[in-house]
C-alpha positions as YAML, in Angstrom:
chain: A
units: angstrom
residues:
- id: 1
  name: UNK
  ca: [101.87, 241.24, 3.46]
- id: 2
  name: UNK
  ca: [102.18, 240.04, -0.07]
- id: 3
  name: UNK
  ca: [103.08, 243.70, -1.34]
- id: 4
  name: UNK
  ca: [105.76, 244.59, 1.12]
- id: 5
  name: UNK
  ca: [108.57, 243.99, -1.02]
- id: 6
  name: UNK
  ca: [109.56, 247.48, -2.57]
- id: 7
  name: UNK
  ca: [112.28, 248.07, -5.46]
- id: 8
  name: UNK
  ca: [113.40, 250.80, -7.34]
- id: 9
  name: UNK
  ca: [111.91, 249.48, -10.50]
- id: 10
  name: UNK
  ca: [108.35, 249.28, -8.94]
- id: 11
  name: UNK
  ca: [105.71, 249.96, -11.44]
- id: 12
  name: UNK
  ca: [103.64, 253.33, -11.08]
- id: 13
  name: UNK
  ca: [99.97, 253.66, -10.98]
- id: 14
  name: UNK
  ca: [100.33, 255.28, -14.52]
- id: 15
  name: UNK
  ca: [102.08, 252.22, -16.04]
- id: 16
  name: UNK
  ca: [99.82, 249.90, -14.30]
- id: 17
  name: UNK
  ca: [96.55, 251.41, -15.43]
- id: 18
  name: UNK
  ca: [98.09, 251.93, -19.22]
- id: 19
  name: UNK
  ca: [99.00, 248.11, -19.11]
- id: 20
  name: UNK
  ca: [95.36, 247.36, -18.04]
- id: 21
  name: UNK
  ca: [93.76, 249.58, -20.42]
- id: 22
  name: UNK
  ca: [95.72, 248.60, -23.58]
- id: 23
  name: UNK
  ca: [94.89, 244.84, -22.60]
- id: 24
  name: UNK
  ca: [91.41, 245.65, -22.29]
- id: 25
  name: UNK
  ca: [91.46, 247.10, -25.79]
- id: 26
  name: UNK
  ca: [92.79, 243.61, -26.99]
- id: 27
  name: UNK
  ca: [90.19, 241.81, -24.96]
- id: 28
  name: UNK
  ca: [87.37, 243.94, -26.27]
- id: 29
  name: UNK
  ca: [88.72, 243.31, -29.75]
- id: 30
  name: UNK
  ca: [88.61, 239.64, -29.69]
- id: 31
  name: UNK
  ca: [85.35, 239.72, -27.89]
- id: 32
  name: UNK
  ca: [83.79, 241.51, -30.91]
- id: 33
  name: UNK
  ca: [84.41, 238.06, -32.75]
- id: 34
  name: UNK
  ca: [84.29, 235.50, -30.37]
- id: 35
  name: UNK
  ca: [81.01, 236.00, -28.48]
- id: 36
  name: UNK
  ca: [80.28, 234.92, -24.86]
- id: 37
  name: UNK
  ca: [83.59, 233.58, -23.64]
- id: 38
  name: UNK
  ca: [85.22, 236.39, -21.85]
- id: 39
  name: UNK
  ca: [86.98, 234.34, -19.40]
- id: 40
  name: UNK
  ca: [88.89, 232.55, -21.97]
- id: 41
  name: UNK
  ca: [89.69, 235.79, -23.97]
- id: 42
  name: UNK
  ca: [91.05, 237.08, -20.74]
- id: 43
  name: UNK
  ca: [93.39, 233.94, -20.29]
- id: 44
  name: UNK
  ca: [94.52, 234.30, -23.89]
- id: 45
  name: UNK
  ca: [95.60, 238.15, -23.00]
- id: 46
  name: UNK
  ca: [97.15, 236.99, -19.75]
- id: 47
  name: UNK
  ca: [99.38, 234.24, -21.70]
- id: 48
  name: UNK
  ca: [100.19, 237.09, -24.35]
- id: 49
  name: UNK
  ca: [101.50, 239.17, -21.67]
- id: 50
  name: UNK
  ca: [103.34, 236.59, -19.72]
- id: 51
  name: UNK
  ca: [105.20, 235.78, -22.83]
- id: 52
  name: UNK
  ca: [103.51, 232.12, -22.80]
- id: 53
  name: UNK
  ca: [102.04, 229.82, -25.55]
- id: 54
  name: UNK
  ca: [98.65, 228.50, -25.35]
- id: 55
  name: UNK
  ca: [96.80, 225.26, -26.94]
- id: 56
  name: UNK
  ca: [93.21, 225.37, -27.48]
- id: 57
  name: UNK
  ca: [91.49, 221.65, -27.18]
- id: 58
  name: UNK
  ca: [88.23, 221.33, -28.10]
- id: 59
  name: UNK
  ca: [85.56, 219.91, -30.68]
- id: 60
  name: UNK
  ca: [85.53, 221.08, -34.31]
- id: 61
  name: UNK
  ca: [83.70, 223.87, -35.10]
- id: 62
  name: UNK
  ca: [83.55, 225.72, -31.79]
- id: 63
  name: UNK
  ca: [85.84, 228.82, -32.94]
- id: 64
  name: UNK
  ca: [89.45, 227.51, -31.92]
- id: 65
  name: UNK
  ca: [90.94, 228.98, -35.04]
- id: 66
  name: UNK
  ca: [88.83, 232.11, -34.92]
- id: 67
  name: UNK
  ca: [89.95, 232.67, -31.43]
- id: 68
  name: UNK
  ca: [93.67, 232.38, -32.72]
- id: 69
  name: UNK
  ca: [93.40, 234.60, -35.63]
- id: 70
  name: UNK
  ca: [91.38, 237.18, -33.57]
- id: 71
  name: UNK
  ca: [94.30, 237.57, -31.17]
- id: 72
  name: UNK
  ca: [96.62, 237.43, -33.86]
- id: 73
  name: UNK
  ca: [94.77, 240.37, -35.83]
- id: 74
  name: UNK
  ca: [94.65, 242.50, -32.72]
- id: 75
  name: UNK
  ca: [98.37, 242.74, -32.84]
- id: 76
  name: UNK
  ca: [100.19, 244.63, -35.84]
- id: 77
  name: UNK
  ca: [103.03, 242.14, -36.01]
- id: 78
  name: UNK
  ca: [104.17, 239.17, -38.17]
- id: 79
  name: UNK
  ca: [101.52, 236.36, -38.14]
- id: 80
  name: UNK
  ca: [101.75, 232.97, -39.87]
- id: 81
  name: UNK
  ca: [99.68, 229.94, -39.94]
- id: 82
  name: UNK
  ca: [100.75, 226.35, -40.23]
- id: 83
  name: UNK
  ca: [98.03, 223.78, -41.05]
- id: 84
  name: UNK
  ca: [99.45, 220.44, -39.56]
- id: 85
  name: UNK
  ca: [99.11, 217.55, -41.29]
- id: 86
  name: UNK
  ca: [100.31, 213.86, -41.35]
- id: 87
  name: UNK
  ca: [102.45, 214.52, -44.63]
- id: 88
  name: UNK
  ca: [104.06, 217.94, -43.08]
- id: 89
  name: UNK
  ca: [107.71, 217.75, -42.33]
- id: 90
  name: UNK
  ca: [109.87, 219.55, -39.76]
- id: 91
  name: UNK
  ca: [111.56, 221.52, -42.47]
- id: 92
  name: UNK
  ca: [108.23, 222.86, -43.26]
- id: 93
  name: UNK
  ca: [107.85, 224.34, -40.02]
- id: 94
  name: UNK
  ca: [111.48, 225.75, -39.25]
- id: 95
  name: UNK
  ca: [112.75, 226.41, -42.85]
- id: 96
  name: UNK
  ca: [115.53, 224.87, -44.90]
- id: 97
  name: UNK
  ca: [118.73, 225.72, -46.52]
- id: 98
  name: UNK
  ca: [118.78, 225.90, -50.33]
- id: 99
  name: UNK
  ca: [121.96, 225.88, -52.61]
- id: 100
  name: UNK
  ca: [122.36, 228.97, -54.69]
- id: 101
  name: UNK
  ca: [123.86, 228.20, -58.03]
- id: 102
  name: UNK
  ca: [124.75, 232.10, -58.67]
- id: 103
  name: UNK
  ca: [126.57, 232.58, -55.67]
- id: 104
  name: UNK
  ca: [127.60, 228.70, -54.80]
- id: 105
  name: UNK
  ca: [126.45, 229.01, -51.18]
- id: 106
  name: UNK
  ca: [123.77, 227.59, -49.14]
- id: 107
  name: UNK
  ca: [121.13, 230.28, -48.18]
- id: 108
  name: UNK
  ca: [118.55, 229.81, -45.26]
- id: 109
  name: UNK
  ca: [115.21, 230.24, -46.16]
- id: 110
  name: UNK
  ca: [112.95, 230.82, -42.95]
- id: 111
  name: UNK
  ca: [109.94, 228.77, -42.34]
- id: 112
  name: UNK
  ca: [106.68, 230.07, -41.11]
- id: 113
  name: UNK
  ca: [107.94, 229.53, -37.34]
- id: 114
  name: UNK
  ca: [109.77, 232.78, -37.70]
- id: 115
  name: UNK
  ca: [107.02, 235.13, -37.09]
- id: 116
  name: UNK
  ca: [105.78, 237.03, -33.87]
- id: 117
  name: UNK
  ca: [102.39, 234.96, -33.42]
- id: 118
  name: UNK
  ca: [102.20, 231.51, -34.88]
- id: 119
  name: UNK
  ca: [99.09, 229.19, -35.39]
- id: 120
  name: UNK
  ca: [99.83, 225.85, -35.47]
- id: 121
  name: UNK
  ca: [96.45, 224.56, -36.52]
- id: 122
  name: UNK
  ca: [95.22, 221.10, -35.71]
- id: 123
  name: UNK
  ca: [98.78, 220.51, -34.05]
- id: 124
  name: UNK
  ca: [97.77, 216.70, -33.28]
- id: 125
  name: UNK
  ca: [97.42, 215.75, -36.82]
- id: 126
  name: UNK
  ca: [101.11, 215.90, -37.71]
- id: 127
  name: UNK
  ca: [103.55, 213.21, -36.81]
- id: 128
  name: UNK
  ca: [105.27, 213.31, -33.64]
- id: 129
  name: UNK
  ca: [108.67, 213.92, -35.39]
- id: 130
  name: UNK
  ca: [107.08, 217.16, -37.00]
- id: 131
  name: UNK
  ca: [105.49, 218.17, -33.69]
- id: 132
  name: UNK
  ca: [109.10, 217.95, -31.78]
- id: 133
  name: UNK
  ca: [110.15, 220.75, -34.35]
- id: 134
  name: UNK
  ca: [108.38, 223.37, -32.36]
- id: 135
  name: UNK
  ca: [110.24, 222.35, -28.93]
- id: 136
  name: UNK
  ca: [113.23, 224.72, -29.35]
- id: 137
  name: UNK
  ca: [111.50, 227.22, -30.99]
- id: 138
  name: UNK
  ca: [109.20, 227.29, -27.98]
- id: 139
  name: UNK
  ca: [111.35, 227.13, -25.01]
- id: 140
  name: UNK
  ca: [114.51, 229.06, -26.36]
- id: 141
  name: UNK
  ca: [113.32, 231.23, -28.92]
- id: 142
  name: UNK
  ca: [115.27, 230.05, -31.79]
- id: 143
  name: UNK
  ca: [115.46, 227.31, -34.45]
- id: 144
  name: UNK
  ca: [118.87, 225.33, -35.38]
- id: 145
  name: UNK
  ca: [118.97, 224.18, -39.06]
- id: 146
  name: UNK
  ca: [122.05, 222.41, -40.52]
- id: 147
  name: UNK
  ca: [123.75, 223.21, -37.25]
- id: 148
  name: UNK
  ca: [123.23, 226.84, -37.44]
- id: 149
  name: UNK
  ca: [121.41, 228.45, -34.72]
- id: 150
  name: UNK
  ca: [118.69, 231.09, -36.14]
- id: 151
  name: UNK
  ca: [117.14, 233.51, -33.41]
- id: 152
  name: UNK
  ca: [113.37, 234.48, -33.49]
- id: 153
  name: UNK
  ca: [112.57, 237.83, -32.89]
- id: 154
  name: UNK
  ca: [110.44, 238.65, -30.01]
- id: 155
  name: UNK
  ca: [107.65, 238.90, -29.19]
- id: 156
  name: UNK
  ca: [106.99, 235.21, -29.97]
- id: 157
  name: UNK
  ca: [103.72, 233.25, -29.11]
- id: 158
  name: UNK
  ca: [102.33, 230.06, -30.43]
- id: 159
  name: UNK
  ca: [98.61, 229.14, -30.49]
- id: 160
  name: UNK
  ca: [98.14, 225.92, -31.15]
- id: 161
  name: UNK
  ca: [94.60, 224.09, -31.83]
- id: 162
  name: UNK
  ca: [93.88, 220.51, -31.39]
- id: 163
  name: UNK
  ca: [91.01, 218.22, -31.50]
- id: 164
  name: UNK
  ca: [90.29, 215.69, -28.83]
- id: 165
  name: UNK
  ca: [92.73, 212.49, -28.88]
- id: 166
  name: UNK
  ca: [90.04, 209.99, -29.66]
- id: 167
  name: UNK
  ca: [88.92, 211.58, -32.92]
- id: 168
  name: UNK
  ca: [90.50, 209.87, -35.81]
- id: 169
  name: UNK
  ca: [93.69, 210.89, -37.56]
- id: 170
  name: UNK
  ca: [95.35, 212.37, -34.20]
- id: 171
  name: UNK
  ca: [98.56, 211.73, -32.71]
- id: 172
  name: UNK
  ca: [98.77, 212.56, -28.96]
- id: 173
  name: UNK
  ca: [101.14, 215.13, -28.08]
- id: 174
  name: UNK
  ca: [104.22, 214.13, -26.07]
- id: 175
  name: UNK
  ca: [104.56, 215.06, -22.45]
- id: 176
  name: UNK
  ca: [107.73, 217.50, -23.53]
- id: 177
  name: UNK
  ca: [105.52, 219.22, -26.03]
- id: 178
  name: UNK
  ca: [102.64, 219.71, -23.60]
- id: 179
  name: UNK
  ca: [104.93, 221.33, -20.95]
- id: 180
  name: UNK
  ca: [105.85, 224.20, -23.09]
- id: 181
  name: UNK
  ca: [102.59, 225.38, -23.38]
- id: 182
  name: UNK
  ca: [101.53, 228.11, -20.68]
- id: 183
  name: UNK
  ca: [98.10, 227.20, -20.64]
- id: 184
  name: UNK
  ca: [95.43, 224.79, -22.21]
- id: 185
  name: UNK
  ca: [92.06, 226.47, -22.82]
- id: 186
  name: UNK
  ca: [88.85, 224.73, -23.86]
- id: 187
  name: UNK
  ca: [86.26, 227.06, -25.63]
- id: 188
  name: UNK
  ca: [83.14, 224.82, -25.31]
- id: 189
  name: UNK
  ca: [79.93, 225.28, -26.98]
- id: 190
  name: UNK
  ca: [78.24, 228.69, -26.57]
- id: 191
  name: UNK
  ca: [75.29, 229.58, -24.78]
- id: 192
  name: UNK
  ca: [72.07, 229.68, -26.57]
- id: 193
  name: UNK
  ca: [71.82, 233.51, -26.78]
- id: 194
  name: UNK
  ca: [75.69, 233.38, -28.01]
- id: 195
  name: UNK
  ca: [74.97, 231.03, -30.55]
- id: 196
  name: UNK
  ca: [72.21, 232.83, -32.05]
- id: 197
  name: UNK
  ca: [74.13, 235.87, -32.23]
- id: 198
  name: UNK
  ca: [77.11, 234.02, -33.75]
- id: 199
  name: UNK
  ca: [74.65, 232.55, -36.66]
- id: 200
  name: UNK
  ca: [73.52, 236.31, -37.19]
- id: 201
  name: UNK
  ca: [76.91, 237.85, -37.83]
- id: 202
  name: UNK
  ca: [78.73, 234.98, -39.47]
- id: 203
  name: UNK
  ca: [75.94, 234.55, -41.88]
- id: 204
  name: UNK
  ca: [75.51, 238.38, -42.80]
- id: 205
  name: UNK
  ca: [79.37, 239.31, -42.60]
- id: 206
  name: UNK
  ca: [82.71, 238.33, -41.53]
- id: 207
  name: UNK
  ca: [83.65, 240.09, -38.27]
- id: 208
  name: UNK
  ca: [87.16, 238.85, -38.63]
- id: 209
  name: UNK
  ca: [87.93, 240.86, -41.57]
- id: 210
  name: UNK
  ca: [86.55, 243.87, -39.97]
- id: 211
  name: UNK
  ca: [88.99, 243.50, -37.12]
- id: 212
  name: UNK
  ca: [91.78, 246.08, -36.78]
- id: 213
  name: UNK
  ca: [95.04, 245.86, -34.81]
- id: 214
  name: UNK
  ca: [94.78, 247.92, -31.47]
- id: 215
  name: UNK
  ca: [98.69, 247.52, -30.36]
- id: 216
  name: UNK
  ca: [101.85, 246.91, -32.29]
- id: 217
  name: UNK
  ca: [104.78, 244.60, -31.14]
- id: 218
  name: UNK
  ca: [106.72, 247.30, -29.56]
- id: 219
  name: UNK
  ca: [103.70, 248.02, -26.99]
- id: 220
  name: UNK
  ca: [103.47, 243.99, -26.24]
- id: 221
  name: UNK
  ca: [107.27, 244.23, -25.59]
- id: 222
  name: UNK
  ca: [106.76, 246.82, -23.23]
- id: 223
  name: UNK
  ca: [103.87, 245.25, -21.69]
- id: 224
  name: UNK
  ca: [105.71, 242.02, -21.09]
- id: 225
  name: UNK
  ca: [108.40, 243.73, -19.51]
- id: 226
  name: UNK
  ca: [105.90, 245.61, -16.98]
- id: 227
  name: UNK
  ca: [104.97, 241.96, -16.30]
- id: 228
  name: UNK
  ca: [108.26, 241.20, -15.09]
- id: 229
  name: UNK
  ca: [108.49, 243.91, -12.58]
- id: 230
  name: UNK
  ca: [105.14, 242.56, -10.66]
- id: 231
  name: UNK
  ca: [106.44, 241.66, -7.18]
- id: 232
  name: UNK
  ca: [105.99, 238.21, -5.60]
- id: 233
  name: UNK
  ca: [106.33, 237.70, -1.99]
- id: 234
  name: UNK
  ca: [108.46, 234.91, -0.86]
- id: 235
  name: UNK
  ca: [105.37, 233.25, 0.71]
- id: 236
  name: UNK
  ca: [103.69, 232.91, -2.46]
- id: 237
  name: UNK
  ca: [106.69, 231.14, -3.99]
- id: 238
  name: UNK
  ca: [106.64, 228.84, -1.48]
- id: 239
  name: UNK
  ca: [102.91, 228.41, -2.01]
- id: 240
  name: UNK
  ca: [103.85, 227.54, -5.46]
- id: 241
  name: UNK
  ca: [106.27, 225.01, -4.93]
- id: 242
  name: UNK
  ca: [104.12, 223.31, -2.45]
- id: 243
  name: UNK
  ca: [101.55, 223.03, -5.22]
- id: 244
  name: UNK
  ca: [103.62, 221.58, -7.68]
- id: 245
  name: UNK
  ca: [105.05, 219.36, -4.86]
- id: 246
  name: UNK
  ca: [101.65, 218.11, -3.90]
- id: 247
  name: UNK
  ca: [100.62, 217.25, -7.49]
- id: 248
  name: UNK
  ca: [103.62, 214.93, -7.30]
- id: 249
  name: UNK
  ca: [102.44, 213.19, -4.25]
- id: 250
  name: UNK
  ca: [98.79, 212.53, -5.48]
- id: 251
  name: UNK
  ca: [98.26, 208.83, -5.62]
- id: 252
  name: UNK
  ca: [96.49, 208.82, -9.08]
- id: 253
  name: UNK
  ca: [99.11, 210.84, -10.78]
- id: 254
  name: UNK
  ca: [102.28, 209.40, -12.10]
- id: 255
  name: UNK
  ca: [103.62, 212.61, -13.43]
- id: 256
  name: UNK
  ca: [103.24, 215.64, -11.68]
- id: 257
  name: UNK
  ca: [103.86, 219.31, -12.42]
- id: 258
  name: UNK
  ca: [107.45, 220.24, -13.44]
- id: 259
  name: UNK
  ca: [109.22, 223.38, -12.35]
- id: 260
  name: UNK
  ca: [108.59, 224.84, -15.65]
- id: 261
  name: UNK
  ca: [105.12, 224.76, -14.75]
- id: 262
  name: UNK
  ca: [105.66, 226.43, -11.53]
- id: 263
  name: UNK
  ca: [107.73, 229.31, -13.81]
- id: 264
  name: UNK
  ca: [104.65, 229.25, -16.19]
- id: 265
  name: UNK
  ca: [102.15, 229.80, -13.29]
- id: 266
  name: UNK
  ca: [104.13, 232.48, -11.52]
- id: 267
  name: UNK
  ca: [104.64, 234.50, -14.84]
- id: 268
  name: UNK
  ca: [100.84, 234.03, -15.56]
- id: 269
  name: UNK
  ca: [100.02, 235.36, -11.96]
- id: 270
  name: UNK
  ca: [102.13, 238.25, -12.30]
- id: 271
  name: UNK
  ca: [100.37, 239.25, -15.51]
- id: 272
  name: UNK
  ca: [96.79, 238.73, -14.32]
- id: 273
  name: UNK
  ca: [97.77, 240.87, -11.02]
- id: 274
  name: UNK
  ca: [98.70, 243.57, -13.46]
- id: 275
  name: UNK
  ca: [95.75, 243.41, -15.32]
- id: 276
  name: UNK
  ca: [93.88, 243.62, -11.95]
- id: 277
  name: UNK
  ca: [95.21, 246.61, -11.39]
- id: 278
  name: UNK
  ca: [98.05, 245.69, -8.58]
- id: 279
  name: UNK
  ca: [101.82, 245.43, -9.05]
- id: 280
  name: UNK
  ca: [101.74, 242.47, -6.66]
- id: 281
  name: UNK
  ca: [100.44, 238.87, -6.89]
- id: 282
  name: UNK
  ca: [97.96, 237.66, -4.23]
- id: 283
  name: UNK
  ca: [97.02, 233.80, -3.59]
- id: 284
  name: UNK
  ca: [93.63, 234.16, -5.53]
- id: 285
  name: UNK
  ca: [95.76, 235.17, -9.01]
- id: 286
  name: UNK
  ca: [97.68, 231.89, -8.54]
- id: 287
  name: UNK
  ca: [94.40, 229.89, -7.69]
- id: 288
  name: UNK
  ca: [92.21, 231.40, -10.63]
- id: 289
  name: UNK
  ca: [94.88, 230.06, -13.17]
- id: 290
  name: UNK
  ca: [96.22, 226.92, -11.64]
- id: 291
  name: UNK
  ca: [93.86, 224.89, -13.47]
- id: 292
  name: UNK
  ca: [94.60, 226.23, -16.83]
- id: 293
  name: UNK
  ca: [98.54, 226.10, -16.26]
- id: 294
  name: UNK
  ca: [98.69, 222.81, -14.64]
- id: 295
  name: UNK
  ca: [96.26, 220.31, -15.71]
- id: 296
  name: UNK
  ca: [97.54, 219.46, -18.88]
- id: 297
  name: UNK
  ca: [100.69, 218.81, -17.56]
- id: 298
  name: UNK
  ca: [99.54, 215.82, -15.32]
- id: 299
  name: UNK
  ca: [99.73, 212.33, -16.49]
- id: 300
  name: UNK
  ca: [97.24, 210.40, -14.68]
- id: 301
  name: UNK
  ca: [97.34, 206.57, -13.72]
- id: 302
  name: UNK
  ca: [95.20, 204.10, -15.98]
- id: 303
  name: UNK
  ca: [92.98, 203.43, -12.90]
- id: 304
  name: UNK
  ca: [92.35, 207.10, -12.50]
- id: 305
  name: UNK
  ca: [91.22, 207.33, -16.10]
- id: 306
  name: UNK
  ca: [89.03, 204.31, -15.73]
- id: 307
  name: UNK
  ca: [87.20, 206.09, -12.85]
- id: 308
  name: UNK
  ca: [86.75, 209.20, -14.76]
- id: 309
  name: UNK
  ca: [89.08, 211.22, -12.81]
- id: 310
  name: UNK
  ca: [90.27, 214.13, -14.53]
- id: 311
  name: UNK
  ca: [93.61, 216.48, -14.35]
- id: 312
  name: UNK
  ca: [91.55, 219.54, -13.47]
- id: 313
  name: UNK
  ca: [89.69, 217.66, -10.74]
- id: 314
  name: UNK
  ca: [93.20, 216.65, -9.23]
- id: 315
  name: UNK
  ca: [94.54, 220.24, -9.43]
- id: 316
  name: UNK
  ca: [91.12, 221.53, -7.59]
- id: 317
  name: UNK
  ca: [92.01, 218.89, -4.86]
- id: 318
  name: UNK
  ca: [95.64, 219.97, -4.45]
- id: 319
  name: UNK
  ca: [94.42, 223.74, -3.94]
- id: 320
  name: UNK
  ca: [92.06, 222.62, -1.27]
- id: 321
  name: UNK
  ca: [94.66, 220.98, 0.31]
- id: 322
  name: UNK
  ca: [97.58, 223.07, 0.36]
- id: 323
  name: UNK
  ca: [97.45, 225.74, 2.87]
- id: 324
  name: UNK
  ca: [96.97, 229.10, 1.48]
- id: 325
  name: UNK
  ca: [99.70, 231.63, 2.92]
- id: 326
  name: UNK
  ca: [98.28, 234.41, 5.18]
- id: 327
  name: UNK
  ca: [98.41, 238.13, 4.37]
...
């Protein structure tokens, strides 16, 4: 059985219900602004509880930045926004040391990366050098400036938005950068009913300004700690390893999923299991998140792209191929 492993730190029913209830408050708060995108909102909450970063890629004007701001406003913590442009410098993100003439010493002035939730808006409009300034912060929760390492206080989450790469003025994100995002999400166009409601709301008042926080950073940290105590059976770890290995063996893939991808998938699955009222992961939790967690990490061969194959289709094929462990 997937839930057979017991431990002294096993979650109690009251804790699970409390986490699910508080997470539901976040989702409801965001859904009051982002209409008709319940699955995307749930994925954002999963990433928050799993301690991961998300990148939202879609066409201009569909609500990418609004989604990120709604999530940030739902948590009472420090929020910063960085508008990525071609002339943005790494020091504009991480900070800089400034000489103080009164004291005769250099003082560090922290950049916007030193926050709890950071919105990196249109991240692929900045140069690769500036994009790389996020690498250390996203992976190690710290930034090194002038050989001095400055820790970033938890919780820490980067929400990046980007336009499709075929749009003018964009730079492709390097593989190392993409691998640090737990999930890639796409909003897509809303349904006709949702779009009509959006037109009504956005032209009569600003729902984002009316949004109030529903929890604070301490509660987020407590919920993230609860996620780490969700149990995973050895058979499911083998299942994740098999999925990762199969992505590397696909004929049309020249760069498969990394071990970091497996860590992200398992952490996200644990968060999803907790939101579903369980303190143990089942295969469905993994399968439901695999596309969002793995697809953006796969690099396809040129022939595959010519024939219209997508990373999402590769992940779907892998999930159909790899045997699901029995309970």
